[in-house]
N, C-alpha and C positions, 0 to 999 in steps of 0.2 A: 769265662765269667769271673772266676776267682782271681786270675791274673790282674784284671782291671781293678777289682776291689782291693787287692794288695797294693797295687800301684797307687790308688787313690789314698789308702791309709798311709802309705809312705809319704805322700805329698802333704797330708795333714800334719804328720809328725814334723816334717821339715819346716812347715809354717808355724809350728808351735801350738797347734791345736791340742786341746785336752783330749786324751784318749780314754775310752772306757776300758777298764781292766777286766779280763775274763778269768783271772785267778791262775793263769798258767805260769808265766814268768820263767820257768825252767825249760821251756820248749815242749812240755808235755801238757796236752789239753786236759782239763778236769773232766770227769765223767759227766757232769751236768751239761757242759758245753757240747760234748760229743752227742749226748742224748737230744739236746735241743736242735742240733744240726740234723740229726737223723729224722726227727719229727718234721722239721722244716722241709727237707727233701721229699719225705713221704707225702706231705701235704701238696707240694708243688707237682709231684708226679700224678696226683689225683686229678689235675686239671689238664684236659686235652690240649695239645699243642696249638690248635687254632685259636684258643682263648687265652693262652698263657701270656702273650705279649702285652695285651691291654690290662690284664690282671696285675702283672708285674709292675707296669708303669704306674697304676693307680695305688695299689696296695703296698708294694715294696718301696718304690721310689717316691711315693707321695706327690706325684705330679698329676696335672689335669690331662684329660684326654685331648689330643690335638690332631687335626687333619690338615693336609697340605692345600686343600682346595680353598678358593676365595670365600671368605665369610659371607653368609647370606645367599650364596648360590645354591642351586638345586643339588649340585654335586656335594657341596659342603654339608647340607642337611642330610643327604643320603649316607655319606661317610660317617657323620656323627651318630646317626641312628644305628648303623652297623656296629660302630665301636661300643656304644652303650649297650646294645644287645649282647655283644660278645662279653662285656664286663658282667652283665647280669647272669648270663649262663655260666661263665667261669666262676663267679661267686657262689652260684648254686652248687657246683661241683665241690667247691671248698667247704661249704656248709655241710654237705652230705658226708664229706670226709670226717669232719669233726663231730658230727652227730652220730 
């Protein structure tokens, strides 16, 4: 996962995108960054793996739920229902973690 994110960040730098600074600069990450990463990983571990993919897609990547079946078909409706159900359950686990 991290390799892809680092590769993506390198591509943004190459294209001249503005980068958010985390305060490191000297190769050592600040304590706040390390703490935020730990809290993020703990939160993600609270979500069972069968729900993780759809939660990551919607919450982390900010993308819509999508299914491969033809729109309007029974299969499409069933797959969308399943994805929405997984998202609701996964978010319930995330809420329980933070409460």
